[in-house]
TORKOL-4160 file (C-alpha; in steps of 0.2 Angstrom, whole numbers, padded with zeros to 4 digits, m for minus):
78
<pt num="1" X="m0018" Y="m0072" Z="0130"/>
<pt num="2" X="m0017" Y="m0054" Z="0121"/>
<pt num="3" X="m0009" Y="m0052" Z="0104"/>
<pt num="4" X="m0002" Y="m0040" Z="0104"/>
<pt num="5" X="0008" Y="m0041" Z="0089"/>
<pt num="6" X="m0010" Y="m0042" Z="0079"/>
<pt num="7" X="m0015" Y="m0025" Z="0084"/>
<pt num="8" X="0005" Y="m0017" Z="0078"/>
<pt num="9" X="0005" Y="m0028" Z="0063"/>
<pt num="10" X="m0012" Y="m0020" Z="0059"/>
<pt num="11" X="m0010" Y="m0002" Z="0063"/>
<pt num="12" X="0008" Y="m0005" Z="0055"/>
<pt num="13" X="m0002" Y="m0008" Z="0039"/>
<pt num="14" X="m0012" Y="0005" Z="0042"/>
<pt num="15" X="m0029" Y="m0007" Z="0042"/>
<pt num="16" X="m0044" Y="m0005" Z="0055"/>
<pt num="17" X="m0050" Y="m0022" Z="0062"/>
<pt num="18" X="m0066" Y="m0021" Z="0050"/>
<pt num="19" X="m0055" Y="m0019" Z="0034"/>
<pt num="20" X="m0043" Y="m0032" Z="0040"/>
<pt num="21" X="m0061" Y="m0043" Z="0046"/>
<pt num="22" X="m0065" Y="m0042" Z="0029"/>
<pt num="23" X="m0050" Y="m0052" Z="0022"/>
<pt num="24" X="m0050" Y="m0064" Z="0032"/>
<pt num="25" X="m0069" Y="m0066" Z="0030"/>
<pt num="26" X="m0073" Y="m0065" Z="0050"/>
<pt num="27" X="m0085" Y="m0049" Z="0056"/>
<pt num="28" X="m0075" Y="m0036" Z="0066"/>
<pt num="29" X="m0082" Y="m0041" Z="0082"/>
<pt num="30" X="m0073" Y="m0060" Z="0081"/>
<pt num="31" X="m0055" Y="m0051" Z="0074"/>
<pt num="32" X="m0058" Y="m0041" Z="0092"/>
<pt num="33" X="m0062" Y="m0056" Z="0101"/>
<pt num="34" X="m0043" Y="m0061" Z="0093"/>
<pt num="35" X="m0033" Y="m0049" Z="0097"/>
<pt num="36" X="m0038" Y="m0045" Z="0114"/>
<pt num="37" X="m0038" Y="m0066" Z="0118"/>
<pt num="38" X="m0055" Y="m0068" Z="0125"/>
<pt num="39" X="m0055" Y="m0083" Z="0107"/>
<pt num="40" X="m0043" Y="m0093" Z="0101"/>
<pt num="41" X="m0037" Y="m0091" Z="0085"/>
<pt num="42" X="m0042" Y="m0102" Z="0072"/>
<pt num="43" X="m0027" Y="m0110" Z="0063"/>
<pt num="44" X="m0033" Y="m0106" Z="0048"/>
<pt num="45" X="m0034" Y="m0088" Z="0053"/>
<pt num="46" X="m0017" Y="m0089" Z="0059"/>
<pt num="47" X="m0011" Y="m0094" Z="0040"/>
<pt num="48" X="m0019" Y="m0081" Z="0032"/>
<pt num="49" X="m0015" Y="m0069" Z="0044"/>
<pt num="50" X="0004" Y="m0076" Z="0041"/>
<pt num="51" X="0001" Y="m0074" Z="0024"/>
<pt num="52" X="m0009" Y="m0051" Z="0024"/>
<pt num="53" X="0007" Y="m0049" Z="0033"/>
<pt num="54" X="0021" Y="m0058" Z="0025"/>
<pt num="55" X="0029" Y="m0067" Z="0040"/>
<pt num="56" X="0027" Y="m0085" Z="0051"/>
<pt num="57" X="0014" Y="m0091" Z="0062"/>
<pt num="58" X="0028" Y="m0092" Z="0077"/>
<pt num="59" X="0029" Y="m0072" Z="0075"/>
<pt num="60" X="0011" Y="m0068" Z="0076"/>
<pt num="61" X="0011" Y="m0078" Z="0090"/>
<pt num="62" X="0026" Y="m0069" Z="0098"/>
<pt num="63" X="0038" Y="m0088" Z="0098"/>
<pt num="64" X="0047" Y="m0081" Z="0087"/>
<pt num="65" X="0056" Y="m0061" Z="0088"/>
<pt num="66" X="0061" Y="m0065" Z="0068"/>
<pt num="67" X="0049" Y="m0056" Z="0057"/>
<pt num="68" X="0054" Y="m0064" Z="0042"/>
<pt num="69" X="0043" Y="m0080" Z="0037"/>
<pt num="70" X="0050" Y="m0098" Z="0034"/>
<pt num="71" X="0054" Y="m0101" Z="0015"/>
<pt num="72" X="0042" Y="m0110" Z="0004"/>
<pt num="73" X="0043" Y="m0117" Z="m0013"/>
<pt num="74" X="0025" Y="m0109" Z="m0016"/>
<pt num="75" X="0013" Y="m0095" Z="m0010"/>
<pt num="76" X="m0003" Y="m0094" Z="m0007"/>
<pt num="77" X="m0013" Y="m0076" Z="m0010"/>
<pt num="78" X="m0029" Y="m0071" Z="m0001"/>
């Protein structure tokens, strides 16, 4: 499964794979593999991506078209 939304969100935020990988504390190669679907995305990385993009994991996984994240009591920052 390719994660087209990950690439689109990254590009919309003017980030390179290398920049985003640094924020996620992984290598650019691994991040590239996430975008192309060569490897599954660990839950912790999905959570970090949702925080970075201020959206939900469901949106990242193309389970909903609603970009707005779910309401939370407290937000974590990376």
